[in-house]
C-alpha positions in Angstrom: 0.0 0.0 0.0 1.4 3.3 -1.0 0.7 6.5 0.7 0.4 8.5 -2.5 1.7 12.0 -2.6 3.2 13.6 0.5 0.2 16.0 0.7 -2.2 13.0 1.1 -0.3 10.8 3.6 -2.3 7.7 4.6 -2.5 7.7 8.4 -4.7 4.6 9.0 -6.7 2.0 7.1 -9.1 -0.6 8.4 -12.1 -2.7 7.3 -15.3 -3.3 9.1 -18.0 -5.9 8.1 -21.1 -5.2 10.2 -23.0 -8.1 8.7 -20.7 -10.6 10.4 -20.9 -8.9 13.8 -24.6 -9.6 14.6 -25.9 -12.8 13.2 -29.6 -12.5 14.3 -29.9 -9.0 13.0 -28.2 -10.0 9.7 -30.6 -12.9 9.3 -33.6 -10.5 9.9 -32.1 -8.0 7.3 -31.8 -10.7 4.7 -35.3 -12.1 5.4 -36.7 -8.5 5.2 -35.1 -8.0 1.8 -36.3 -11.3 0.5 -39.8 -10.9 2.0 -40.2 -7.4 0.7 -39.0 -8.4 -2.8 -41.4 -11.3 -2.8 -44.3 -9.0 -1.7 -43.4 -6.6 -4.5 -43.4 -9.4 -7.0 -46.7 -10.8 -5.7 -48.4 -7.3 -5.9 -46.8 -6.4 -9.2 -45.5 -9.5 -11.0 -43.2 -7.8 -13.5 -39.6 -9.1 -13.3 -37.8 -5.8 -14.1 -39.8 -4.0 -11.5 -39.1 -6.7 -8.9 -35.4 -6.6 -9.8 -35.4 -2.8 -9.4 -37.1 -3.1 -5.9 -34.5 -5.7 -4.9 -31.7 -3.4 -5.9 -33.2 -0.4 -4.1 -33.5 -2.5 -0.9 -29.9 -3.8 -1.2 -28.5 -0.3 -1.9 -30.3 1.1 1.1 -28.5 -1.3 3.5 -25.2 -1.7 1.5 -23.0 -0.3 4.3 -24.4 -3.1 6.6 -24.3 -5.9 4.0 -20.9 -5.3 2.5 -17.5 -4.6 4.1 -16.7 -1.0 4.7 -13.1 0.1 4.0 -12.0 3.2 5.9 -9.0 5.4 5.1 -7.9 8.3 7.2 -5.3 10.6 5.5 -3.8 13.9 6.2 -6.2 15.5 3.7 -9.5 13.7 4.8 -11.6 10.7 5.2 -12.6 8.0 2.7 -15.3 5.3 3.2 -15.7 2.7 0.5 -18.2 -0.2 0.1 -18.9 -2.5 -2.8 -21.5 0.0 -4.1 -20.4 3.4 -2.8 -17.4 5.6 -2.2 -17.4 8.8 -0.2 -14.3 10.9 0.2 -14.5 14.1 2.3 -11.9 16.7 3.4 -11.4 17.4 7.1 -12.7 20.9 6.4 -16.1 19.4 5.6 -16.6 18.4 9.2 -17.1 20.7 12.2 -16.7 18.3 15.1 -16.8 14.7 16.2 -18.9 12.6 18.6 -17.7 9.5 20.3 -19.9 6.4 20.7 -19.2 3.0 22.1 -18.9 1.4 18.6 -17.4 4.3 16.7 -17.0 8.0 16.1 -19.2 10.2 14.1 -17.7 13.1 12.1 -20.4 15.7 11.9 -21.2 18.0 9.0 -22.1 21.7 9.6 -25.9 21.8 10.3 -26.0 25.4 8.9 -25.9 24.1 5.3 -28.2 21.7 3.4 -25.8 18.8 3.5 -25.5 19.1 7.3 -29.3 19.1 7.8 -29.9 16.1 5.6 -26.9 14.0 6.3 -25.5 14.1 9.8 -22.0 13.1 8.9 -19.8 10.0 8.4 -19.8 7.3 11.1 -16.5 5.5 11.5 -17.1 2.1 13.1 -14.2 0.7 15.2 -12.6 -2.6 14.2 -14.0 -5.8 15.7 -11.8 -5.9 18.8 -11.5 -2.1 19.1 -7.7 -2.3 18.9 -7.6 0.7 16.6 -10.0 2.9 18.7 -7.2 5.0 20.4 -5.5 5.6 17.0 -8.7 6.6 15.3 -9.7 9.0 18.1 -6.1 10.4 18.2 -6.2 11.2 14.4 -9.7 12.6 14.5 -9.0 14.7 17.7 -5.9 16.3 16.1 -8.1 17.6 13.3 -11.6 18.3 14.8 -12.9 19.5 18.1 -15.1 17.1 20.2 -18.8 18.1 20.2 -20.0 19.8 23.4 -23.4 19.1 24.9 -23.9 15.7 23.2 -24.1 12.5 25.0 -21.5 9.9 24.0 -23.7 7.2 25.6 -26.1 7.1 22.7 -25.8 4.3 20.1 -24.6 1.6 22.4 -25.7 -1.9 21.8 
């Protein structure tokens, strides 16, 4: 793995696969997708429409179904899945919020993106070995949010 140019030094890379973490929830997600697709096909038995409905359902939970590859660099944050890639500069975020299973990088709520999308959530690796490094890198670049509970989101 090369770090690229010196202006975009890779600080940390890791992969998270949420589907493998919680077996019962994963089973329910798959059953929900299959059941919803079957219902769509029963109500409107047209194969292209059924396939479209299936794709919409899969795309909506893609970050859960497929591995998420994170990359923190000196210039920003990158999050990739099989179907999506999002790359943001550190300047796009205003603060971060810590949770038991990860850290959320928050967009500025004063603009449209910040009101619609709350930010990017960086899940910790399975054993949380990288948690201190992730927090260290984020804390060097963003202030921690004030007045928000870090107890939310625990499971």
